[in-house]
N, C-alpha and C positions, 0 to 999 in steps of 0.2 A: 389517964387514957393516952396512948401513944398518938402523936400527931400524924396527920395524913401524909406528910412528906417522908417521915421515917418509914411508915408502912409501905409506901410506894418504892422506896429504896430497897427495902427487904424483899419486896416482890420481884424487883429487877434482879437482885442478887440470886434469889432462888431460881429464876428463869435462866440466868447465865450458868449456874451450876448444873441445872437439869439438862441444858443444852450440851454442856461439856460432857456430862455423864452419858448422854445418849449418843453423841458423835464419836466418843473415844473408843479406840480398839482396846486400850488398857489404861488403867490408872493405878496409882499407888498412894495409899494414905500413910502419912507420917506424923509422928509427934516430934516437933522441932525444939522442944524445951531444952535449954542449956546451950544452944548454938549462939555464938556471939555474932555481932554484925558482920565481921569479916568472913566468917564461915558461911553465914546465910547468903551473903552477897556472892561468894564463890560458887555456892551450890546453885543459886538462881542463874548465874552466868553460864555455868556448865549445862544446865538443863535447857536454857534458852537457845544456846548454840546448837544443841541436838534436836531442836524443834519440839521440845516438851514444854507444855504450859504448866506453870506451878502457881497454885492459888491457896491462900490461907482463907479459911471460912469458919463461921460459927457452926458448931455441931448441929444445932437446931435447924439451921438453914440447909445443911447437907442432908439431914434426915428427911426434911420435907421434899427437897429436890429428888432424893433417891426414891422416895415413895411415889412421887409423881412420874418418875422415869421407869417405874416398874421394877426397881431393884429391891430385893429382899435379903435380909441377913446382914445388912451393913450397920444396924443400930448398935450391936455389941462392940463395935470398934470405935464408936464415936464418944470417947471419953478423953478429957484433957484437950490441949490445943491440937488442932488438926490442920494439916496442909495436904493438898492433893496435887499430884503430878499427872497430867493427862497427856496421852500420846494418841494422835489421830492417824498415824501411819504405821510405825513399827511397834508391835505390842511388847517387845522385849526391852526397848531402850530405857524407859523410865525405871524399870526394875533393876537393870544392870547399872545405870548411873547412880541411883540411890543406894543400892547395896554397896557399890564401891565407895561412895562417900561415907556411908555408915561404918564401913570397916576402918576408915581413917579417923572418923569423928564419932566416937561411941555415944555422944549425946543424941544423935539422930536415931529414932526408933521407927522401924517399919511396922505399922499396925496391921495393914491388910492390903488387898489389891482388888482390882476388877479386871477381868479378862473376858472380852467379848460379851459383856453384859452379865457376867456371873461374879459373885463375890468369892475371893480366894484368901486363905489365911496367909500369915507372914512367911511360914515355911514354904508355901507354894510360890510366893513371890521370890524367895531365895532360889528355888529350883528354876524358876523362869529366868532369873538373872544369870544362872550358870549355863543356860543353853548357848550353844555356839551362835554366832551372828548369822543373819540371813545369807550373807555372801559365802560364809564357810559351809553352811548347809547346802547351798546350791553347788558349790565346788565339789562337795562330797558326792552329791547325786550325779554330777557330770562325770566324775571319776568312776563311779559305780557303773554308769552306762557305757563308758568307753573301755573299761577293763576287759570285758569279753571280746570286744572288737580288736583290741590290741593283742590279746592272746591269740585270737584267730589269725590275725595278720602275721604273728610270729610263727605260728604253725605252718601257714602257707609259705612264708619266707623260707623256713627250714626245708620244706618239701621241694621248693624250687631250687634252693641251694644244693640239695642232694642230687637233684636231676642234673644241674649244671656240672657238678663234680663228676657225676657218672659219665656225662657226655665228654668232658675233658679227658677222663681216663680212657674212654673208648677211642678218642682221637689220638692220644699218645700211643695207645696200643697199635692202632692201625698204621701210624707213622713208623713205629719201630718195626712192624711186620713188612711194610713197604721198603724200608731201608735194608732189612735182612734179605728180601727177595731180590733187591737190586744188586746185591753183592755177589 
């Protein structure tokens, strides 16, 4: 029979995982088998610097926490060692960082992900990782919004320029007529 202290610790671990699952905008589940200490340390440092929380947890505890958080469809990915990277702000960051790390370190396997409370497969995590950053998307939107205005300004500028050239030609014509009449 498990002792009371061990059960309390498991309960706290489940609560922490459930809280992280509930609060996160996205999460990525990985199988970290085969990573050496240096690789794991580098991965954790990279994720921490980006504001991503990375936890290793037992599949049973993750399964219970996911059920308590109302997440369905996660059980099929809970085989072998599992670590979860949680992002509370940018939903793309953990996918991008882990996919980049997995390209360099083939031992890291992306199992699945969570996006706004829904379970997504590893190929969808790859798709998410390939999305442009938020800043790039905002810049594209801004360019899309300013392009018509820029085009309109160019058209107006061309019209005004044509008008000015016409006035200048009229002025030169009148000056030459005035000089011809003065002779």
